[in-house]
SEBA-284734 format. One record per residue (C-alpha): residue number from 1; residue in three letters; x, y, z. Coordinates in nm, 2 decimals. Layout:
! residues N
[NUM,'ala',[X,Y,Z]]
...
! end
This chain:
! residues 427
[1,'met',[2.07,2.55,1.23]]
[2,'his',[1.80,2.81,1.15]]
[3,'thr',[1.73,2.69,0.80]]
[4,'glu',[1.65,2.34,0.94]]
[5,'ile',[1.41,2.49,1.19]]
[6,'ile',[1.24,2.68,0.92]]
[7,'leu',[1.20,2.37,0.70]]
[8,'leu',[1.07,2.13,0.97]]
[9,'gly',[0.89,2.40,1.18]]
[10,'ser',[0.71,2.56,0.89]]
[11,'phe',[0.59,2.21,0.77]]
[12,'ala',[0.45,2.11,1.10]]
[13,'leu',[0.29,2.46,1.15]]
[14,'leu',[0.11,2.43,0.79]]
[15,'ile',[0.00,2.07,0.87]]
[16,'leu',[-0.14,2.19,1.21]]
[17,'val',[-0.34,2.47,1.05]]
[18,'gly',[-0.50,2.24,0.79]]
[19,'ile',[-0.30,2.31,0.47]]
[20,'pro',[-0.31,2.01,0.24]]
[21,'ile',[0.02,1.81,0.28]]
[22,'ser',[0.13,1.86,-0.09]]
[23,'phe',[0.13,2.22,-0.05]]
[24,'ser',[0.26,2.22,0.31]]
[25,'leu',[0.57,2.03,0.16]]
[26,'gly',[0.63,2.26,-0.12]]
[27,'ile',[0.59,2.59,0.07]]
[28,'ser',[0.81,2.47,0.36]]
[29,'ala',[1.09,2.38,0.10]]
[30,'leu',[1.06,2.70,-0.06]]
[31,'leu',[1.09,2.90,0.26]]
[32,'ala',[1.37,2.69,0.36]]
[33,'ala',[1.55,2.75,0.02]]
[34,'leu',[1.50,3.13,0.06]]
[35,'ser',[1.64,3.12,0.40]]
[36,'ala',[1.95,2.94,0.26]]
[37,'gly',[2.01,3.22,0.01]]
[38,'met',[1.87,3.01,-0.28]]
[39,'gly',[1.63,3.14,-0.55]]
[40,'pro',[1.27,3.00,-0.57]]
[41,'ala',[1.36,2.85,-0.91]]
[42,'ile',[1.57,2.56,-0.77]]
[43,'ile',[1.26,2.43,-0.58]]
[44,'ala',[1.05,2.47,-0.91]]
[45,'gln',[1.32,2.27,-1.09]]
[46,'arg',[1.32,2.00,-0.82]]
[47,'val',[0.95,1.95,-0.84]]
[48,'ala',[0.95,1.94,-1.22]]
[49,'ala',[1.25,1.70,-1.25]]
[50,'ser',[1.11,1.45,-0.99]]
[51,'met',[0.80,1.41,-1.21]]
[52,'gln',[0.99,1.35,-1.53]]
[53,'ala',[1.16,1.03,-1.41]]
[54,'phe',[1.06,0.75,-1.67]]
[55,'pro',[0.98,0.47,-1.41]]
[56,'leu',[0.70,0.71,-1.28]]
[57,'leu',[0.50,0.63,-1.60]]
[58,'ala',[0.42,0.30,-1.44]]
[59,'ile',[0.21,0.48,-1.19]]
[60,'pro',[-0.08,0.63,-1.39]]
[61,'leu',[-0.09,0.30,-1.59]]
[62,'phe',[-0.11,0.08,-1.26]]
[63,'ile',[-0.37,0.32,-1.12]]
[64,'leu',[-0.58,0.28,-1.45]]
[65,'ala',[-0.55,-0.10,-1.46]]
[66,'gly',[-0.68,-0.11,-1.09]]
[67,'ser',[-0.96,0.13,-1.16]]
[68,'ile',[-1.08,-0.08,-1.47]]
[69,'met',[-1.06,-0.41,-1.26]]
[70,'ala',[-1.24,-0.26,-0.96]]
[71,'arg',[-1.52,-0.16,-1.19]]
[72,'gly',[-1.49,-0.46,-1.43]]
[73,'gly',[-1.63,-0.73,-1.21]]
[74,'val',[-1.28,-0.86,-1.09]]
[75,'ala',[-1.36,-0.78,-0.73]]
[76,'lys',[-1.67,-0.97,-0.72]]
[77,'arg',[-1.52,-1.29,-0.88]]
[78,'leu',[-1.22,-1.28,-0.65]]
[79,'val',[-1.47,-1.26,-0.35]]
[80,'asp',[-1.66,-1.56,-0.49]]
[81,'phe',[-1.32,-1.75,-0.54]]
[82,'ala',[-1.22,-1.68,-0.19]]
[83,'tyr',[-1.56,-1.80,-0.07]]
[84,'val',[-1.50,-2.13,-0.24]]
[85,'leu',[-1.16,-2.18,-0.07]]
[86,'val',[-1.24,-2.08,0.29]]
[87,'gly',[-1.60,-2.02,0.32]]
[88,'pro',[-1.69,-2.32,0.52]]
[89,'leu',[-1.44,-2.24,0.81]]
[90,'pro',[-1.57,-2.10,1.13]]
[91,'gly',[-1.60,-1.71,1.06]]
[92,'gly',[-1.57,-1.81,0.69]]
[93,'leu',[-1.68,-1.47,0.56]]
[94,'ala',[-1.43,-1.27,0.77]]
[95,'ile',[-1.15,-1.51,0.64]]
[96,'val',[-1.30,-1.48,0.28]]
[97,'asn',[-1.25,-1.10,0.32]]
[98,'cys',[-0.88,-1.15,0.42]]
[99,'ile',[-0.81,-1.40,0.12]]
[100,'glu',[-0.99,-1.19,-0.12]]
[101,'ser',[-0.78,-0.89,-0.03]]
[102,'met',[-0.48,-1.10,-0.09]]
[103,'phe',[-0.60,-1.17,-0.45]]
[104,'phe',[-0.73,-0.82,-0.51]]
[105,'gly',[-0.41,-0.67,-0.39]]
[106,'gly',[-0.23,-0.88,-0.66]]
[107,'val',[-0.43,-0.71,-0.95]]
[108,'ser',[-0.50,-0.36,-0.81]]
[109,'gly',[-0.20,-0.26,-0.62]]
[110,'ser',[-0.41,-0.02,-0.40]]
[111,'ala',[-0.55,-0.06,-0.04]]
[112,'val',[-0.80,0.21,-0.07]]
[113,'ala',[-0.91,0.08,-0.41]]
[114,'asp',[-0.95,-0.26,-0.23]]
[115,'val',[-1.17,-0.11,0.06]]
[116,'ser',[-1.39,0.10,-0.19]]
[117,'ser',[-1.47,-0.19,-0.43]]
[118,'thr',[-1.49,-0.51,-0.22]]
[119,'gly',[-1.62,-0.32,0.09]]
[120,'cys',[-1.94,-0.25,-0.09]]
[121,'ile',[-1.97,-0.65,-0.14]]
[122,'met',[-1.82,-0.80,0.18]]
[123,'ile',[-1.95,-0.56,0.44]]
[124,'pro',[-2.34,-0.58,0.36]]
[125,'met',[-2.28,-0.98,0.31]]
[126,'met',[-2.12,-1.01,0.65]]
[127,'val',[-2.37,-0.80,0.82]]
[128,'glu',[-2.66,-1.00,0.67]]
[129,'lys',[-2.50,-1.32,0.79]]
[130,'gly',[-2.47,-1.20,1.15]]
[131,'tyr',[-2.13,-1.04,1.18]]
[132,'asp',[-2.10,-0.72,1.38]]
[133,'lys',[-2.10,-0.42,1.13]]
[134,'asp',[-1.79,-0.25,1.31]]
[135,'phe',[-1.61,-0.60,1.29]]
[136,'ser',[-1.70,-0.64,0.93]]
[137,'val',[-1.56,-0.29,0.84]]
[138,'ala',[-1.24,-0.33,1.04]]
[139,'val',[-1.16,-0.67,0.88]]
[140,'thr',[-1.22,-0.50,0.53]]
[141,'ile',[-0.99,-0.22,0.63]]
[142,'ala',[-0.72,-0.43,0.79]]
[143,'ser',[-0.69,-0.69,0.50]]
[144,'ala',[-0.68,-0.42,0.23]]
[145,'ser',[-0.33,-0.34,0.35]]
[146,'gln',[-0.21,-0.62,0.15]]
[147,'gly',[-0.28,-0.41,-0.16]]
[148,'ile',[0.03,-0.19,-0.09]]
[149,'ile',[0.26,-0.50,-0.04]]
[150,'ile',[0.16,-0.76,-0.29]]
[151,'pro',[0.26,-0.66,-0.65]]
[152,'pro',[0.19,-0.48,-0.85]]
[153,'ser',[0.23,-0.17,-0.61]]
[154,'his',[0.27,0.17,-0.75]]
[155,'asn',[0.40,0.27,-0.43]]
[156,'met',[0.70,0.03,-0.47]]
[157,'val',[0.78,0.21,-0.79]]
[158,'ile',[0.80,0.54,-0.61]]
[159,'tyr',[1.02,0.38,-0.35]]
[160,'ala',[1.25,0.21,-0.61]]
[161,'met',[1.30,0.56,-0.76]]
[162,'val',[1.37,0.74,-0.44]]
[163,'ala',[1.60,0.47,-0.31]]
[164,'gly',[1.83,0.52,-0.60]]
[165,'gly',[1.73,0.28,-0.86]]
[166,'val',[1.63,-0.04,-0.65]]
[167,'ser',[1.51,-0.31,-0.88]]
[168,'val',[1.13,-0.30,-0.92]]
[169,'gly',[1.12,-0.66,-1.02]]
[170,'lys',[1.30,-0.76,-0.69]]
[171,'leu',[1.08,-0.54,-0.49]]
[172,'phe',[0.76,-0.71,-0.64]]
[173,'leu',[0.90,-1.05,-0.57]]
[174,'ala',[1.00,-0.95,-0.21]]
[175,'gly',[0.64,-0.86,-0.16]]
[176,'tyr',[0.46,-1.18,-0.21]]
[177,'ile',[0.57,-1.37,0.11]]
[178,'pro',[0.52,-1.08,0.36]]
[179,'gly',[0.18,-1.01,0.19]]
[180,'ile',[0.06,-1.38,0.22]]
[181,'met',[0.19,-1.38,0.58]]
[182,'leu',[-0.02,-1.06,0.66]]
[183,'gly',[-0.32,-1.23,0.50]]
[184,'leu',[-0.28,-1.56,0.70]]
[185,'ala',[-0.21,-1.37,1.03]]
[186,'leu',[-0.53,-1.18,0.99]]
[187,'ser',[-0.72,-1.49,0.89]]
[188,'val',[-0.60,-1.66,1.20]]
[189,'ala',[-0.72,-1.36,1.42]]
[190,'cys',[-1.06,-1.37,1.24]]
[191,'phe',[-1.08,-1.74,1.31]]
[192,'ile',[-1.02,-1.70,1.67]]
[193,'ile',[-1.27,-1.41,1.70]]
[194,'ala',[-1.53,-1.62,1.51]]
[195,'leu',[-1.49,-1.91,1.75]]
[196,'lys',[-1.53,-1.67,2.06]]
[197,'arg',[-1.81,-1.47,1.92]]
[198,'lys',[-1.98,-1.78,1.75]]
[199,'tyr',[-1.99,-1.63,1.40]]
[200,'pro',[-2.16,-1.88,1.14]]
[201,'cys',[-1.99,-2.10,0.90]]
[202,'glu',[-2.09,-2.10,0.52]]
[203,'arg',[-2.17,-2.39,0.27]]
[204,'arg',[-1.95,-2.43,-0.03]]
[205,'pro',[-2.16,-2.40,-0.36]]
[206,'pro',[-2.19,-2.73,-0.55]]
[207,'leu',[-1.88,-2.88,-0.72]]
[208,'arg',[-1.96,-2.77,-1.08]]
[209,'gln',[-2.04,-2.41,-0.98]]
[210,'ser',[-1.73,-2.41,-0.75]]
[211,'leu',[-1.51,-2.50,-1.05]]
[212,'lys',[-1.67,-2.24,-1.27]]
[213,'ile',[-1.61,-1.97,-0.98]]
[214,'ala',[-1.25,-2.09,-0.93]]
[215,'leu',[-1.18,-2.06,-1.31]]
[216,'asp',[-1.32,-1.71,-1.31]]
[217,'gly',[-1.10,-1.61,-1.01]]
[218,'val',[-0.77,-1.76,-1.16]]
[219,'val',[-0.84,-1.58,-1.49]]
[220,'ala',[-0.83,-1.25,-1.29]]
[221,'leu',[-0.53,-1.36,-1.10]]
[222,'val',[-0.33,-1.42,-1.42]]
[223,'ala',[-0.29,-1.03,-1.46]]
[224,'ala',[-0.05,-1.03,-1.16]]
[225,'leu',[0.14,-1.34,-1.27]]
[226,'ile',[0.20,-1.19,-1.61]]
[227,'ile',[0.33,-0.87,-1.45]]
[228,'val',[0.58,-1.03,-1.20]]
[229,'val',[0.69,-1.32,-1.42]]
[230,'gly',[0.75,-1.08,-1.71]]
[231,'ile',[0.96,-0.84,-1.51]]
[232,'ala',[1.14,-1.13,-1.32]]
[233,'ala',[1.24,-1.29,-1.65]]
[234,'gly',[1.34,-0.96,-1.81]]
[235,'ile',[1.06,-0.97,-2.08]]
[236,'phe',[0.95,-0.63,-2.00]]
[237,'thr',[1.03,-0.34,-1.76]]
[238,'ala',[0.80,-0.23,-1.49]]
[239,'thr',[0.67,0.05,-1.71]]
[240,'glu',[0.58,-0.19,-1.98]]
[241,'ala',[0.43,-0.43,-1.73]]
[242,'ser',[0.19,-0.16,-1.63]]
[243,'ala',[0.08,-0.10,-1.98]]
[244,'val',[0.03,-0.48,-2.02]]
[245,'ser',[-0.19,-0.49,-1.69]]
[246,'val',[-0.39,-0.21,-1.86]]
[247,'met',[-0.45,-0.41,-2.17]]
[248,'tyr',[-0.53,-0.73,-1.97]]
[249,'ala',[-0.79,-0.52,-1.74]]
[250,'val',[-0.95,-0.40,-2.06]]
[251,'ile',[-0.98,-0.75,-2.20]]
[252,'leu',[-1.13,-0.87,-1.86]]
[253,'gly',[-1.37,-0.58,-1.82]]
[254,'phe',[-1.49,-0.55,-2.19]]
[255,'val',[-1.46,-0.90,-2.34]]
[256,'val',[-1.43,-1.19,-2.08]]
[257,'tyr',[-1.66,-1.05,-1.80]]
[258,'arg',[-1.84,-0.82,-2.03]]
[259,'glu',[-1.94,-0.59,-1.73]]
[260,'leu',[-1.79,-0.27,-1.88]]
[261,'ser',[-1.93,-0.07,-2.16]]
[262,'trp',[-1.76,0.21,-2.36]]
[263,'lys',[-1.96,0.47,-2.17]]
[264,'asp',[-1.79,0.35,-1.85]]
[265,'leu',[-1.43,0.43,-1.98]]
[266,'ile',[-1.48,0.82,-1.95]]
[267,'pro',[-1.55,0.82,-1.58]]
[268,'ile',[-1.27,0.54,-1.53]]
[269,'leu',[-1.02,0.75,-1.72]]
[270,'met',[-1.12,1.08,-1.54]]
[271,'glu',[-1.08,0.91,-1.19]]
[272,'ser',[-0.75,0.77,-1.29]]
[273,'val',[-0.61,1.11,-1.43]]
[274,'lys',[-0.73,1.29,-1.10]]
[275,'thr',[-0.56,1.02,-0.87]]
[276,'thr',[-0.26,1.03,-1.10]]
[277,'ala',[-0.24,1.42,-1.07]]
[278,'ile',[-0.27,1.41,-0.69]]
[279,'val',[0.01,1.14,-0.67]]
[280,'leu',[0.25,1.31,-0.89]]
[281,'phe',[0.21,1.66,-0.74]]
[282,'leu',[0.27,1.49,-0.39]]
[283,'ile',[0.58,1.33,-0.52]]
[284,'gly',[0.70,1.66,-0.69]]
[285,'cys',[0.65,1.86,-0.35]]
[286,'ala',[0.79,1.58,-0.14]]
[287,'ser',[1.10,1.53,-0.36]]
[288,'ala',[1.17,1.91,-0.32]]
[289,'phe',[1.14,1.88,0.05]]
[290,'gly',[1.34,1.57,0.06]]
[291,'trp',[1.62,1.75,-0.16]]
[292,'met',[1.63,2.04,0.10]]
[293,'met',[1.66,1.79,0.39]]
[294,'thr',[1.96,1.61,0.21]]
[295,'tyr',[2.11,1.96,0.12]]
[296,'leu',[2.09,2.06,0.50]]
[297,'gln',[2.23,1.70,0.60]]
[298,'ile',[1.94,1.62,0.80]]
[299,'pro',[1.96,1.24,0.71]]
[300,'thr',[2.32,1.24,0.84]]
[301,'ala',[2.21,1.40,1.16]]
[302,'val',[1.92,1.15,1.21]]
[303,'met',[2.16,0.87,1.14]]
[304,'lys',[2.40,0.99,1.39]]
[305,'phe',[2.12,1.03,1.65]]
[306,'phe',[2.00,0.67,1.59]]
[307,'leu',[2.34,0.53,1.62]]
[308,'gly',[2.43,0.75,1.93]]
[309,'leu',[2.12,0.60,2.12]]
[310,'thr',[2.25,0.25,2.13]]
[311,'asn',[2.48,-0.01,1.96]]
[312,'asn',[2.20,-0.27,1.96]]
[313,'lys',[2.08,-0.31,1.59]]
[314,'tyr',[1.76,-0.48,1.70]]
[315,'leu',[1.67,-0.19,1.92]]
[316,'ile',[1.74,0.07,1.64]]
[317,'leu',[1.53,-0.13,1.42]]
[318,'leu',[1.25,-0.14,1.66]]
[319,'leu',[1.28,0.25,1.69]]
[320,'val',[1.26,0.29,1.32]]
[321,'asn',[0.94,0.09,1.30]]
[322,'val',[0.80,0.30,1.59]]
[323,'leu',[0.88,0.60,1.41]]
[324,'leu',[0.73,0.49,1.07]]
[325,'leu',[0.41,0.38,1.24]]
[326,'leu',[0.38,0.72,1.42]]
[327,'leu',[0.42,0.89,1.09]]
[328,'gly',[0.20,0.67,0.90]]
[329,'met',[-0.08,0.79,1.16]]
[330,'val',[-0.06,1.16,1.04]]
[331,'met',[0.07,1.15,0.67]]
[332,'asp',[-0.02,0.97,0.35]]
[333,'val',[0.17,0.70,0.17]]
[334,'ala',[0.35,0.87,-0.13]]
[335,'pro',[0.49,1.17,0.05]]
[336,'leu',[0.61,0.96,0.34]]
[337,'ile',[0.81,0.73,0.11]]
[338,'val',[0.98,1.01,-0.06]]
[339,'ile',[1.05,1.20,0.27]]
[340,'val',[1.18,0.91,0.51]]
[341,'thr',[1.35,0.69,0.25]]
[342,'pro',[1.66,0.92,0.21]]
[343,'val',[1.66,0.98,0.60]]
[344,'leu',[1.62,0.62,0.73]]
[345,'leu',[1.77,0.41,0.44]]
[346,'pro',[2.12,0.48,0.56]]
[347,'val',[2.03,0.41,0.92]]
[348,'val',[1.89,0.06,0.84]]
[349,'lys',[2.18,-0.02,0.60]]
[350,'ala',[2.42,0.07,0.87]]
[351,'met',[2.23,-0.21,1.06]]
[352,'gly',[2.28,-0.47,0.78]]
[353,'met',[1.93,-0.44,0.63]]
[354,'ser',[1.91,-0.45,0.25]]
[355,'asp',[1.73,-0.18,0.05]]
[356,'ile',[1.50,-0.46,-0.06]]
[357,'thr',[1.39,-0.56,0.29]]
[358,'phe',[1.36,-0.18,0.40]]
[359,'gly',[1.12,-0.13,0.10]]
[360,'ile',[0.89,-0.40,0.21]]
[361,'leu',[0.92,-0.29,0.59]]
[362,'leu',[0.84,0.05,0.48]]
[363,'met',[0.54,-0.06,0.28]]
[364,'leu',[0.40,-0.27,0.57]]
[365,'asn',[0.44,0.02,0.81]]
[366,'leu',[0.25,0.26,0.60]]
[367,'gly',[0.01,0.00,0.52]]
[368,'ile',[-0.07,-0.03,0.89]]
[369,'gly',[-0.08,0.35,0.89]]
[370,'leu',[-0.38,0.36,0.65]]
[371,'thr',[-0.58,0.16,0.92]]
[372,'thr',[-0.51,0.40,1.21]]
[373,'pro',[-0.67,0.72,1.31]]
[374,'pro',[-0.65,1.02,1.29]]
[375,'val',[-0.58,1.03,0.90]]
[376,'gly',[-0.57,0.68,0.76]]
[377,'ala',[-0.71,0.67,0.42]]
[378,'ser',[-0.85,0.31,0.43]]
[379,'leu',[-1.00,0.38,0.78]]
[380,'phe',[-1.18,0.68,0.64]]
[381,'val',[-1.30,0.52,0.32]]
[382,'gly',[-1.41,0.19,0.50]]
[383,'cys',[-1.62,0.39,0.75]]
[384,'met',[-1.79,0.57,0.47]]
[385,'val',[-1.87,0.25,0.29]]
[386,'gly',[-1.98,0.07,0.61]]
[387,'lys',[-2.17,0.39,0.73]]
[388,'thr',[-2.02,0.37,1.06]]
[389,'ser',[-1.78,0.59,1.29]]
[390,'ile',[-1.41,0.59,1.31]]
[391,'glu',[-1.44,0.55,1.69]]
[392,'lys',[-1.63,0.22,1.67]]
[393,'val',[-1.42,0.07,1.37]]
[394,'ser',[-1.09,0.16,1.56]]
[395,'lys',[-1.21,-0.02,1.86]]
[396,'ala',[-1.30,-0.32,1.65]]
[397,'met',[-0.96,-0.29,1.50]]
[398,'leu',[-0.79,-0.36,1.84]]
[399,'pro',[-0.76,-0.75,1.81]]
[400,'leu',[-0.65,-0.72,1.43]]
[401,'trp',[-0.35,-0.47,1.49]]
[402,'pro',[-0.14,-0.73,1.69]]
[403,'ala',[-0.15,-0.96,1.41]]
[404,'met',[-0.02,-0.70,1.18]]
[405,'leu',[0.25,-0.59,1.41]]
[406,'phe',[0.36,-0.96,1.45]]
[407,'val',[0.41,-0.98,1.09]]
[408,'leu',[0.59,-0.64,1.09]]
[409,'leu',[0.85,-0.79,1.36]]
[410,'leu',[0.91,-1.11,1.17]]
[411,'ile',[0.99,-0.91,0.86]]
[412,'thr',[1.21,-0.67,1.05]]
[413,'tyr',[1.43,-0.94,1.21]]
[414,'val',[1.40,-1.23,0.96]]
[415,'pro',[1.51,-1.09,0.62]]
[416,'trp',[1.47,-1.44,0.46]]
[417,'phe',[1.11,-1.36,0.42]]
[418,'thr',[1.18,-1.07,0.17]]
[419,'glu',[1.49,-1.19,0.02]]
[420,'val',[1.43,-1.55,-0.06]]
[421,'leu',[1.23,-1.50,-0.39]]
[422,'pro',[1.45,-1.21,-0.53]]
[423,'asn',[1.76,-1.40,-0.46]]
[424,'met',[1.59,-1.72,-0.63]]
[425,'phe',[1.47,-1.56,-0.94]]
[426,'met',[1.67,-1.23,-0.99]]
[427,'lys',[2.03,-1.28,-0.86]]
! end
């Protein structure tokens, strides 16, 4: 029992004193291994082995594709496309923000990338039209959560590996309906808020201009279509799809939109390498931590704890959601996926939930966590872009969180939303 205390206690202590989470995971795993009489080499081997999995090659390529698209004019064209579709509605710009994030999530796969790229466009535009700044930032942050759910998502690749080889193609297909549901729920919330606060409507551009804008937007969305259809049809694997997405992003940025030059390529590559290094180091340390938890049979103890609380599966699934939401408030996405998947997947499977549904449930919970204090990455980036405080934006998020939680409950208790497309196209 003392080894389990060392593992979990040292991790909590290191986090509290401000040690970066990746180092906290690695150090606590090492201390637990030494306490259990193991040599330090076994932790180093677990870290190295977890980063050598072939499917992880998709992560740097999806990150690179997202970075190219974020700088290559894709975000602006998707904003314009969403403006043509829903701009004339009451609170049109807020709804444009939600729909645009739905589109951009389908090409970048990153919530933080969505906030940083489209936030620079949408937040000043909304403020200029009379929207409250805090609300404009809050909508940008909340809607960006779709980027972690709507494919392609490198976090789904991490989950697929940790969950024991779950089909990435099925996960990608499973993310579409929940991602769209999230966007629509936030759009409805924005519509109601706009009516109450009397935010302005917008005028749609002339027909010829609208058609050109729509064409540019559809060209950007083809990237997501190629990736998901290619994987679902068995044309290429997720790793190969990530390479295809990079090629398509380069064609869009350098040839079609012509907003990138070769001098832009070096900073894009440097940014992608830096992000990839952070993500892979997190995965390595979190894998070592997760392996130690499995060795100490902590997942089994957690499952017995949940099943000992009640026999009601609906209540157990609710408790799982509450736990994930609380963890998402204090930890980043990648390490949480690696840590909680082996612990909670057996619990939800015992309740009859599939690994595909749990994967989307996990993504949505952690996506909501990105919007919450104290350490939500999207929240921090959005406040920096919007030049406002976390306290003000958190208050503005209050009417938007219920919409996100409503979608979370629907996905939890109605598995049809996550399983209909995988069952239809990848039986």
